[in-house]
C-alpha positions, 0 to 999 in steps of 0.5 A: 500500500502507498500513502499519497500526500498532495499539497495543493492550493485550496482553490483546487482541492475540491476538484482533486477530491472529486477526481480521487472519488471517481477512481474509487478512493474511499478514505481521504483526509483533507487538512487546511494549511498554510505554507511557503514554497517557490510560488508567489504569495498573495498580496493582502492590504498592500502587503505580501502574505507570509504564507499561501493557503494550501490544502493537504490531501492524504489517502492510502491506496493499493500499489496498483492504484498509485499511478492513476491516483497521482495522475488524477491529482495532477490533472485536477491541480495542474495550471503550469505555475509554481504554486500548483503544489507537490505530491509525495508517495511513501510506502505503508508497511503497517496499519492499525484500526483503533476501534478493533485494535487490529493490525494489518501488515502489507 
């Protein structure tokens, strides 16, 4: 299994989640956040904002779905500008269900 974390501008996060749902991705966590990167930050009341408003979208998918999930995120979030965000994919070795205290090993 793979954990996919996508940091995208809040304006496109709804589209990203919709595209993941179309693929059959069930479990999605969305965290509203602020961040700094290479993209320009907005100007508010004559001053440049310290952070951009970004959303962190987290999901875990089977290995076979990684490429299609990453492609869906890219298609939904891509504008060609530096502020489009980043995607991180990492291995998930173990998961635990808190309510049943069951351990799952991939």
